[in-house]
C-alpha positions as CSV (number, residue, x, y, z in Angstrom):
1,M,-4.6,-19.3,30.4
2,R,-5.8,-16.8,27.6
3,P,-5.8,-13.3,29.0
4,H,-9.0,-11.7,29.7
5,P,-10.2,-9.3,27.0
6,L,-9.8,-6.2,29.2
7,V,-6.2,-6.9,29.9
8,A,-5.7,-7.7,26.1
9,A,-6.6,-4.3,25.3
10,I,-4.3,-2.7,27.6
11,P,-1.1,-2.8,25.2
12,L,-3.5,-1.7,22.5
13,V,-4.6,1.3,24.5
14,V,-1.2,2.1,25.7
15,L,0.0,2.1,21.7
16,I,-2.7,4.5,20.8
17,G,-1.9,7.2,23.6
18,L,1.7,6.8,22.6
19,L,1.1,7.5,19.0
20,A,-1.4,10.3,19.6
21,A,1.5,11.8,21.7
22,V,4.0,11.1,19.1
23,I,1.9,12.4,16.2
24,T,1.5,15.8,18.6
25,L,5.1,16.2,19.6
26,F,6.6,15.3,16.1
27,G,4.2,16.3,13.3
28,S,5.1,15.2,10.1
29,D,8.5,13.5,11.4
30,S,6.4,10.9,13.4
31,L,7.6,8.0,11.0
32,S,11.2,8.9,11.3
33,G,11.3,7.2,14.7
34,G,9.0,7.9,17.3
35,S,6.1,5.9,16.0
36,Q,8.8,3.0,15.9
37,V,9.5,3.7,19.7
38,A,5.6,3.6,20.7
39,L,5.6,0.0,18.8
40,I,8.1,-1.1,20.7
41,M,6.9,0.2,24.0
42,G,3.7,-1.2,23.1
43,M,5.4,-4.5,22.5
44,A,7.2,-4.4,25.9
45,V,3.8,-3.7,27.8
46,C,2.3,-6.9,26.1
47,I,5.2,-9.0,26.8
48,G,5.7,-8.0,30.3
49,I,2.0,-8.3,31.4
50,S,2.0,-11.8,29.6
51,M,5.2,-13.3,31.2
52,I,4.4,-11.9,34.6
53,C,0.9,-12.2,35.2
54,Y,0.2,-15.2,32.7
55,H,3.6,-16.9,32.7
56,V,4.1,-17.0,29.0
57,P,7.6,-18.0,28.3
58,W,10.2,-15.7,26.4
59,K,10.9,-18.4,24.1
60,A,7.0,-18.1,22.9
61,F,7.4,-14.6,22.0
62,E,10.9,-15.4,20.1
63,Q,9.4,-18.2,17.8
64,Q,6.6,-15.9,17.1
65,M,8.9,-13.0,16.2
66,T,11.2,-15.2,14.2
67,K,8.1,-16.8,12.3
68,T,6.7,-13.0,11.6
69,L,9.8,-11.4,10.8
70,G,11.1,-14.3,8.3
71,G,7.7,-13.8,6.4
72,V,8.3,-10.2,5.6
73,A,11.8,-10.6,4.1
74,V,10.3,-10.9,0.6
75,T,8.5,-7.6,1.6
76,V,11.6,-5.4,2.7
77,L,13.5,-6.9,-0.4
78,I,10.5,-5.7,-2.5
79,L,10.7,-2.2,-0.6
80,L,14.4,-1.9,-1.6
81,A,13.5,-2.9,-5.1
82,V,11.0,-0.2,-5.1
83,G,13.6,2.6,-3.7
84,M,15.8,1.7,-6.8
85,L,12.8,2.1,-9.0
86,S,11.9,5.2,-8.0
87,G,15.2,6.7,-8.3
88,S,16.1,5.3,-11.7
89,W,12.9,6.1,-13.2
90,M,13.3,9.7,-12.2
91,I,16.7,10.0,-13.4
92,S,16.9,8.0,-16.8
93,G,13.8,10.5,-17.8
94,V,10.8,8.0,-17.6
95,V,8.9,9.6,-15.1
96,P,9.9,13.3,-16.5
97,T,8.7,12.0,-20.0
98,L,5.7,11.0,-18.9
99,I,5.0,14.1,-17.1
100,Y,6.2,16.1,-20.1
101,Y,3.6,14.5,-22.2
102,G,0.9,13.8,-19.5
103,V,0.3,17.4,-18.4
104,Q,-0.1,18.4,-22.2
105,L,-2.9,15.4,-22.6
106,L,-4.6,15.2,-19.5
107,S,-7.1,17.5,-18.7
108,P,-7.6,18.8,-15.3
109,Q,-11.2,17.7,-15.2
110,F,-10.7,14.5,-15.7
111,L,-7.6,13.7,-14.0
112,L,-8.7,12.3,-10.9
113,V,-11.2,9.5,-12.7
114,S,-8.5,9.0,-15.2
115,A,-5.7,8.2,-12.7
116,C,-8.3,5.7,-11.0
117,V,-8.9,3.9,-13.9
118,I,-5.4,3.5,-15.3
119,C,-4.3,2.2,-11.9
120,A,-7.0,-0.1,-11.5
121,L,-6.1,-1.4,-15.3
122,V,-2.4,-1.6,-14.3
123,S,-3.2,-3.2,-11.0
124,L,-5.5,-5.8,-12.8
125,L,-3.0,-6.8,-15.2
126,S,0.1,-7.0,-12.9
127,G,-1.9,-8.1,-9.7
128,S,0.3,-5.7,-7.7
129,S,-0.8,-2.6,-6.1
130,W,2.7,-1.7,-4.9
131,T,4.0,-2.0,-8.3
132,T,1.3,0.2,-9.8
133,I,1.6,2.9,-7.4
134,A,5.5,2.9,-7.5
135,T,5.4,2.9,-11.3
136,I,2.6,5.0,-13.0
137,G,1.1,6.2,-9.6
138,V,4.1,8.2,-9.2
139,A,4.1,10.1,-12.7
140,L,0.5,10.5,-12.2
141,L,0.6,12.3,-8.9
142,A,3.9,14.4,-10.5
143,I,1.1,14.8,-13.6
144,S,-1.5,16.5,-10.7
145,H,1.2,18.7,-8.9
146,A,1.5,20.5,-12.8
147,L,-2.1,20.3,-13.1
148,G,-3.1,22.1,-9.6
149,I,-4.9,18.9,-8.5
150,S,-4.6,18.6,-4.7
151,E,-2.1,15.7,-3.8
152,A,-4.4,14.5,-1.2
153,W,-7.1,13.8,-4.1
154,A,-4.6,12.8,-6.6
155,A,-2.9,10.2,-4.1
156,G,-6.6,9.0,-3.3
157,A,-7.4,8.2,-6.8
158,I,-4.1,6.5,-7.4
159,I,-4.7,4.1,-4.2
160,S,-8.4,3.1,-4.8
161,G,-7.5,2.4,-8.6
162,A,-4.5,0.4,-7.6
163,Y,-6.2,-1.6,-4.7
164,F,-9.0,-2.4,-6.8
165,G,-7.3,-3.9,-9.5
166,D,-4.9,-6.0,-7.0
167,K,-8.2,-7.2,-5.4
168,M,-10.1,-8.4,-8.4
169,S,-6.7,-9.9,-10.0
170,P,-6.3,-13.3,-10.3
171,L,-2.1,-12.8,-10.3
172,S,-2.7,-10.9,-6.8
173,D,-1.3,-12.5,-3.8
174,T,-3.9,-11.3,-1.4
175,T,-6.7,-12.5,-4.0
176,I,-5.1,-15.8,-3.7
177,L,-4.4,-16.1,-0.1
178,A,-7.8,-15.4,0.8
179,S,-9.3,-18.1,-1.5
180,S,-6.8,-20.5,-0.6
181,T,-6.9,-20.2,3.4
182,T,-10.7,-20.4,3.1
183,G,-10.8,-23.4,0.6
184,V,-12.8,-21.4,-2.1
185,D,-11.7,-21.8,-5.9
186,L,-10.1,-18.4,-6.8
187,F,-12.3,-17.5,-9.8
188,T,-15.4,-18.2,-7.7
189,H,-13.6,-15.9,-5.2
190,I,-13.3,-13.4,-7.5
191,R,-16.4,-13.6,-9.1
192,Y,-18.5,-13.3,-5.8
193,M,-16.1,-10.1,-4.9
194,M,-17.8,-8.5,-7.8
195,L,-21.1,-8.1,-6.2
196,T,-19.5,-5.9,-3.5
197,T,-16.5,-4.6,-5.4
198,T,-18.4,-3.3,-8.3
199,P,-20.5,-0.8,-6.8
200,A,-18.1,0.2,-4.7
201,F,-15.6,1.1,-7.4
202,L,-18.6,2.8,-9.6
203,L,-19.3,5.3,-6.7
204,T,-15.9,5.9,-6.5
205,L,-15.4,6.7,-9.9
206,I,-18.7,8.9,-9.5
207,I,-17.2,11.1,-6.9
208,F,-13.5,11.6,-8.7
209,L,-15.7,12.2,-11.9
210,A,-17.8,14.9,-10.0
211,M,-14.9,16.4,-8.1
212,G,-12.7,16.5,-11.2
213,L,-15.5,18.6,-13.3
214,G,-15.2,21.3,-10.5
215,Q,-11.6,21.8,-11.5
216,G,-10.7,25.0,-13.8
217,S,-8.2,24.7,-16.8
218,G,-7.6,27.8,-17.6
219,A,-5.3,28.9,-14.2
220,Q,-2.9,26.0,-15.1
221,S,-1.6,26.7,-18.4
222,L,1.1,29.1,-16.7
223,H,2.2,25.9,-14.1
224,V,2.0,23.7,-17.1
225,A,4.3,26.1,-19.4
226,Q,6.6,26.2,-16.3
227,Y,7.0,22.5,-15.9
228,T,7.5,21.5,-19.5
229,Q,10.0,24.1,-20.2
230,G,11.7,23.1,-16.7
231,L,11.8,19.4,-17.5
232,A,12.8,20.0,-21.3
233,S,15.8,22.3,-20.5
234,T,17.0,19.6,-17.7
235,F,16.4,16.2,-18.9
236,H,16.5,14.6,-22.3
237,I,13.1,14.0,-23.1
238,S,12.4,11.2,-25.7
239,L,10.1,8.6,-26.4
240,W,12.8,6.1,-26.0
241,T,12.6,6.1,-22.5
242,L,9.2,4.6,-22.5
243,V,10.8,1.5,-23.7
244,V,11.3,1.1,-19.9
245,P,7.4,1.0,-18.6
246,L,6.7,-0.8,-21.9
247,L,8.9,-3.8,-21.3
248,T,8.2,-3.4,-17.7
249,A,4.6,-4.3,-18.9
250,L,5.8,-7.0,-20.7
251,L,7.3,-8.7,-17.9
252,I,4.1,-8.2,-16.1
253,A,2.1,-9.9,-18.6
254,R,4.4,-12.6,-18.4
255,R,3.2,-13.1,-14.8
256,M,6.9,-12.7,-13.2
257,P,7.0,-12.1,-9.5
258,S,6.8,-8.7,-8.3
259,L,10.3,-8.7,-6.9
260,I,11.8,-9.8,-10.5
261,V,9.8,-7.3,-12.2
262,L,10.8,-4.2,-10.1
263,F,14.7,-5.2,-10.0
264,L,14.9,-5.5,-13.7
265,S,12.6,-2.4,-14.5
266,A,15.5,-0.5,-12.2
267,L,18.1,-2.0,-13.8
268,M,16.8,-1.3,-17.4
269,A,16.0,2.5,-16.4
270,G,19.8,2.6,-15.0
271,I,21.0,1.7,-18.5
272,M,18.3,4.5,-20.0
273,A,20.0,6.9,-17.9
274,L,23.3,5.9,-19.1
275,V,22.7,6.5,-22.7
276,L,20.4,9.3,-22.4
277,Q,20.9,11.1,-19.4
278,P,24.9,11.0,-18.5
279,H,24.7,14.6,-17.8
280,I,22.2,14.1,-14.9
281,L,24.3,11.0,-13.6
282,M,27.5,13.4,-13.7
283,Q,25.5,16.0,-11.4
284,V,24.2,13.1,-9.0
285,A,28.2,12.0,-8.6
286,D,29.0,16.0,-8.1
287,D,32.8,14.9,-7.9
288,A,34.9,16.7,-10.4
289,S,38.0,14.7,-9.3
290,L,36.5,11.6,-10.8
291,S,37.0,10.1,-14.7
292,N,33.6,10.5,-16.7
293,V,33.7,6.6,-16.5
294,A,33.8,6.6,-12.8
295,A,31.5,9.8,-12.2
296,L,28.8,7.8,-14.2
297,T,29.5,4.6,-12.4
298,K,29.0,6.9,-9.2
299,G,26.3,8.4,-10.3
300,L,24.1,5.7,-11.1
301,A,25.1,3.8,-7.8
302,V,23.9,6.9,-6.0
303,T,20.7,7.0,-8.2
304,F,20.0,3.6,-7.0
305,Y,20.8,3.6,-3.4
306,G,20.8,7.2,-2.1
307,A,19.0,10.8,-2.2
308,T,19.4,12.7,-5.8
309,A,18.7,16.4,-6.3
310,V,18.5,17.7,-9.8
311,D,18.2,21.5,-10.6
312,T,15.2,22.3,-12.9
313,G,15.5,26.2,-12.5
314,Y,11.8,25.9,-10.3
315,A,11.7,25.0,-6.7
316,E,8.4,23.0,-7.2
317,L,9.6,21.0,-9.7
318,N,13.0,20.3,-7.9
319,D,11.1,18.8,-5.2
320,L,8.9,16.8,-7.6
321,V,12.0,15.1,-9.4
322,S,14.1,14.3,-6.0
323,T,14.3,10.7,-5.1
324,G,15.4,8.9,-1.9
325,G,16.4,5.6,-3.3
326,M,16.7,2.5,-1.2
327,T,17.9,4.7,1.8
328,G,14.7,6.4,1.5
329,M,12.9,3.3,2.3
330,L,14.7,2.7,5.4
331,N,12.2,4.5,7.9
332,T,9.6,2.4,5.9
333,I,11.4,-0.9,6.6
334,W,12.4,0.1,10.4
335,L,8.7,1.2,11.2
336,I,7.5,-2.4,9.5
337,L,10.0,-4.4,11.5
338,C,8.7,-2.8,14.7
339,A,5.3,-3.5,13.8
340,M,5.5,-6.9,12.8
341,C,7.3,-7.3,16.4
342,F,4.2,-5.7,18.2
343,G,1.7,-8.0,16.2
344,A,3.9,-11.2,17.0
345,A,3.9,-10.3,20.7
346,M,0.0,-10.0,20.7
347,V,-0.7,-13.5,18.9
348,A,2.1,-15.2,21.2
349,S,0.5,-13.7,24.1
350,G,-3.0,-15.0,23.2
351,M,-4.3,-11.3,23.4
352,I,-5.2,-11.0,19.6
353,E,-7.4,-14.3,20.0
354,S,-9.1,-13.2,23.3
355,I,-10.3,-9.9,21.8
356,T,-11.6,-11.5,18.7
357,R,-13.5,-14.1,20.5
358,V,-15.1,-11.5,22.3
359,V,-16.2,-10.1,18.9
360,I,-17.4,-13.6,17.8
361,S,-19.6,-14.0,21.0
362,W,-21.6,-10.9,19.6
363,V,-22.8,-12.8,16.4
364,R,-26.4,-13.5,16.4
365,S,-27.3,-12.5,12.6
366,R,-26.2,-12.7,9.2
367,L,-25.4,-8.9,9.6
368,G,-23.8,-9.6,12.5
369,L,-21.4,-12.1,11.6
370,V,-20.2,-10.2,8.3
371,S,-20.0,-6.8,10.2
372,S,-17.7,-8.7,13.2
373,T,-15.6,-10.5,10.3
374,V,-15.0,-6.7,8.7
375,S,-14.3,-5.1,12.2
376,T,-11.7,-8.1,12.9
377,G,-9.9,-7.6,9.5
378,L,-9.8,-4.0,10.3
379,F,-8.8,-4.3,13.7
380,L,-5.9,-6.9,12.8
381,N,-4.6,-4.4,10.4
382,I,-4.2,-1.9,13.1
383,T,-2.6,-4.3,15.8
384,T,-0.4,-6.9,13.5
385,G,0.6,-3.9,10.8
386,D,0.4,-6.3,8.2
387,Q,-2.5,-7.5,5.5
388,F,-1.2,-11.1,5.1
389,I,-1.5,-11.9,8.8
390,S,-5.0,-9.8,9.1
391,I,-6.4,-12.3,6.0
392,V,-5.0,-15.2,7.4
393,L,-6.2,-15.0,11.4
394,T,-9.4,-13.4,10.1
395,A,-10.2,-16.4,8.1
396,N,-9.3,-18.8,10.5
397,M,-11.0,-17.3,13.2
398,F,-14.3,-16.9,11.4
399,Q,-14.2,-20.5,9.7
400,N,-15.8,-22.5,11.8
401,V,-18.5,-19.9,12.8
402,Y,-19.3,-19.3,8.9
403,E,-19.5,-23.3,8.9
404,Q,-21.7,-23.6,12.0
405,Q,-24.1,-20.9,11.2
406,G,-24.4,-22.6,7.7
407,Y,-22.9,-19.9,5.3
408,E,-21.0,-20.7,2.2
409,P,-17.0,-20.2,2.7
410,R,-17.1,-18.1,-0.2
411,L,-18.7,-15.3,2.1
412,L,-15.9,-15.6,4.4
413,S,-13.3,-15.2,1.7
414,R,-15.2,-12.2,0.1
415,T,-15.8,-10.6,3.8
416,A,-12.0,-10.9,4.7
417,E,-10.6,-9.5,1.6
418,D,-13.1,-6.8,1.2
419,S,-11.9,-5.6,5.1
420,A,-8.2,-6.6,5.5
421,T,-6.9,-6.2,1.8
422,V,-8.2,-2.9,1.3
423,T,-7.9,-1.1,4.6
424,S,-4.4,-2.1,5.0
425,V,-3.3,1.1,3.1
426,L,-5.3,3.2,5.4
427,V,-3.2,2.5,8.5
428,P,0.0,4.7,9.0
429,W,2.2,2.1,10.7
430,N,0.7,-1.1,8.4
431,T,3.3,-2.2,5.8
432,C,0.8,-0.9,3.1
433,G,0.1,2.2,4.7
434,M,3.6,2.8,5.5
435,T,4.8,2.1,1.9
436,Q,2.7,3.9,-0.1
437,S,3.0,7.2,1.7
438,T,6.6,6.8,1.4
439,V,6.6,6.0,-2.1
440,L,4.0,9.0,-3.2
441,G,5.6,11.2,-0.2
442,V,2.0,11.9,1.0
443,P,1.2,11.0,4.7
444,T,-1.1,8.3,5.3
445,I,-3.7,10.6,7.3
446,V,-3.6,13.1,4.4
447,Y,-4.5,10.9,1.8
448,L,-6.9,8.6,3.9
449,P,-10.1,10.7,3.5
450,Y,-9.9,10.6,-0.3
451,C,-9.3,6.5,-0.5
452,F,-12.9,6.3,-1.5
453,F,-12.5,2.8,-2.8
454,N,-11.0,1.5,0.1
455,I,-13.6,3.1,2.6
456,L,-16.6,2.1,0.7
457,S,-15.4,-1.7,-0.1
458,P,-15.9,-2.8,3.4
459,L,-19.1,-0.8,3.8
460,M,-20.8,-2.2,0.5
461,T,-20.0,-5.7,2.2
462,I,-22.0,-4.8,5.4
463,L,-24.8,-3.3,3.2
464,I,-25.0,-6.4,0.8
465,A,-25.0,-8.6,4.1
466,A,-27.9,-6.5,5.2
467,I,-29.8,-7.1,2.5
468,G,-28.9,-10.7,2.1
469,W,-28.0,-10.5,-2.0
470,K,-27.0,-13.6,-3.5
471,I,-26.0,-14.7,-0.1
472,R,-27.1,-18.5,0.7
473,R,-26.8,-20.8,3.5
474,V,-25.9,-24.4,3.4
475,K,-26.4,-27.3,5.9
476,P,-24.7,-26.6,9.0
477,K,-21.7,-28.5,9.6
478,D,-23.0,-29.3,13.1
479,A,-26.1,-30.4,11.7
480,A,-24.5,-33.0,9.6
């Protein structure tokens, strides 16, 4: 027996209440354990109600958790690879070199719109917002610091561009998933998304351009000089370091999987660190008893897995060039595992289905149908903590409704991606939200108001549905 919608909402209410308490008590440390406990408690409430009141067997939860956690295994490996890459790109001098030249070439007035466009192009070519943000996004955020640009605005521009490119790329796993789940040709799906995605992205660029023009340039000259001096005196700044991002771009162009690209890029950066930054590796090793070879080996290993701190002579710059390696991703992985368990419990108990059926029952028009689909995508991102689960569940739940009401499947595929894909990064405990906040070092709640593309995209979908532009009806399935 499926739980009543009001009963199904209880675990969500408990979770939201606990998360509010955690944020109040722990503040910026809420993701270091408190949020994970909240998710586990919410899962316990869901399982307790289901087993006691609806006699759902424990085996059902166990099987769903095994299935869900198995599906996130590659994500965990990608996160560890991102940790390796963030440490090696910094210590090897790749990011410092990009910062050194970037702060001198990029104007504060155009940094936000430039960052958005650059990340959009890289993500479009790579098909991965995660790879884009972990590489060029980190460098652009550092440049924004040097130019005196708000990290919240910069992170918003970086994420907006990265998710636009990810969404529109034929190499993107979410784009392929949304089209294949709904049975829509991949390029038909992409072309149809342009009707909603292009206006949302243009509005985003206008906002970032307008905001950037209000930035003054004179006040940053001393700041930029300190950054360049600190970097040049600490790292061996060389254009040779840019061989690593160029080779990474080549791997991306050859359409290699994201995990392999990230891992190979980290290894290449490690080799570059041995060649150009041995003094930094010795500093990271911090062990005078070791021989030079042993110290370099230890320094490289720590760069990959642990926290690194390099003294540049400037406190703010020290914070900027410090990294966490794979260890820095462990809180993210912990949170993802807890979120996946909560989502699995909600699915196995039938509570997700119960709530979404209520939403579907309210559908009376084209606007209502699209709005309900968007709301469900966002709701599933919040409750399941994963964009892939959100896309699949949203598509499966609404597929028959779209068919019965005579709407083309490409409308469902577009709406699912306009909601589930782009809003995932706005949820702090979602795999995307937690990953990007960790990689950029900016809390999700801080950058959220400035991710204009991610906010405008689902709203544009609803607006286009209200207008009815390019939305055609076909013969309803039940009329055949």
